N, C-alpha and C positions, 0 to 999 in steps of 0.2 A: 428874603432872608439873605444876609450877607455873611458868608462863611466859606473858607477855601474848599471844603468838601462839597458843599452845594454848588459852588461855582464850577468845580470840575465835573460834577454830574450833569449840570446844565450844558456844559461844553460838549460832552460825549454824545455821539449819535451812531446809528448803524450805517457804516460807510457803504456807499453804492458804486463808487469807482475809486480805484487806487492809483497813486502815482508810482509807476513801476521803476522810476529812476531813483527812488529813495529807499534806503535800508535802515533798519533800526540799529543804532549804535550798540556795540556789544555790552557796554556798561549798563545801558537801560534794559537790554534783553536779560542780562544776568539778574538784575533786580526783579524783573517780572517773573522769571522762572523760579526764583527763590520764594517769592510771594506765593506763587502757585503751589509750590511744595509745602508751604506752611498752612494750606487750606484746612479748615476743620472738617471732620467727618464723623458719622455715627460711631460711637465707641472707639474713636480714633482708628478705625479700620483701614483707612487709606486704600480702598479697594480699586485702585486705578493705575493706569500707565499712560503717561503723556508722551506722545511722539512728536518731535519738533521737525517739521519739514522746512529746511533752510535752503537746500540746493535746488537748482532748476530741474535737475533730474527727478528729485523726490516730488516736486510739485507737479511735474508732468505725469508721474505715476498716479497722483491724486486726481488730476484732471481726467485721466483715462477712465476712472471708476464711475464717472457721471453718465457715460453713454450719451443719450440724447436728452437727459433731464437737466434742469436748472442751468441754462447757459450763462446766466448772470453770475451764479456762484462759481462756475468754471473759470470765468475771467478773473474773479477775485483771487482765486487760487494762484493763477499765473502772475497777476500784477502785484499782489500783496508781498510784503517783505518776508513773512513767515506764515506757516499754517500749523496750528496745534491740533493734533488728534487726541480726543479725550476717550481713552479706553477704560471700560469697566469690567470687573471680574465676574464672569457668568456663573461661577461655582465656588464662591468664597467659602472657606471652611476653617475649622479650628487650626489646621496646619498653617493656613495663611495668617491667622491672627497670632500664631506663635512668633512670627517675625516681629510683630508690633510689641509683644510682651518682652522679647529679648532685647529689642532696642530700648525699651523703657528701663530695663535693668542696666544696660550699657551706659545710659545717661543719668543713672541714679534716680530716676523717677519712681522705680519699683525696686524694693529690696530683693535680692536673689532668693531669700527664704520665703518670699511671698509670691513666687512665680505661679504655683498651682492655683492660688486664690485669685490671681489676676485673670484666669480664664473664666471666671464667673460671668464676665461681660459677653461671653459667647452665646448666652441665652438669646441675645438679639440676632445673632447669626441664624440660630435655629428657627426663631420666629419668622425670619425673612427668607427662609428656604422653602420653596414650594414642593409639591408632591413629586415633581420630576427632578428634584435636586438643584433647581435653578435659583440663583440669588440675583438675577439680572435686574428685576424691578427695584430692589433695594440699592444695589451698587450703582445702577444708572442714576438714581436719584442723588447719590453723593456727587456725581460729576457735575450736577447742576449747582451744587454749593460751590464747587471749584470754578465753574463758569462765572458765577456772580462775583466771586473774589477776583477773578481775572479781569472782568470788565471794570470793576472799581479801580484796581491797581493800574490798569492801562489809562484810565481817565486821569489819574494823578500824575502819570508820566507823560501825558499829552500824546499818547499813541492811539491811533484809530483802530477800530475793530469791526468785525462782522461775524456774529454767531451763525452757524449753519447746521440746521437739521435737515435741510433739503439735500440729502445725499443718499446714496444707495449703501445702507449700513453693511449689508452682506458683502458687497463688492469691495468696500473699503477694508473691512475686516479680513477678507481673503487676500487682497493685494499687499497689505501690510502685516500679514500674519506673523512673520518673523519678528518684526519690530514691536508688535503689540504683545507678543509673548503670552498667548493664551487669553488675552483680553479681547473684548468686542468693542467696536466703535460705531456709534450712531450720532455722534456730535463732534463738530470741528469748529475751530475759531481762526479766522484770518486776521492777521495783525499787520500794521504798516502805517502809511500816511495817505490821507485822501487826496484825490486829484483836485487842484484848486478850482478848475472850471467844470470838470465832468461830474463831480459828486453833488448832485442836486440836493441831497438830504442835508448837507452841511449848511445850506443857506436857509433852511426852514426853522421856524421857532419850535421850541420844545413843547410837546402837548401831552399832558397827563390829566387824569381826573382830579377834580378839586379835593382838598384835604378831607372835607366833611363827608365825601362820598366813599372814601376808602378807609377811614379810621373811625372807630367807635371807642370812646374813652369812658370807662365806667368806674 
């Protein structure tokens, strides 16, 4: 299939070694971060906090959280241009949704007189709050929508990336507690440019199951 979107997705791969001499231009970074902000979420809850690690000091803090695990991911953190922490709200509530409703009113999506009615969507918050008051399962799922949007956007911008679940979520959440502002982090994304010789994955062909194995059209 010949289409720019398909070509971009065929181009992208999970980077296995980064060129630590290259940084993402600010203009491209700005486009990426705005695209990330525009990610869809259940009831437009936006139950996330994205922390951008741009400085060497911030990336060193991130590397420290790994301890003895995932040495390859540790190197990605240091060599990549930036690291994005995906924080999710562990106890999302009606009060948190109020910020969404008030923003809707501010941009004229919702009329001020309809503010109370707009909270009807909070039934989804209640349904996704467990007996201990945690919404983590629901809000973490929203960060994966953001990750998918991020990977697609980066492919369009020809920026390489490496999603990382191989991290110590508790350690990352503790280390960046101030920046995460009450959110928890179990997912991160390294972005930058792959090393032309060292990234073996860049040279391999794309491998996905055939269309007929993953789609059923009825």
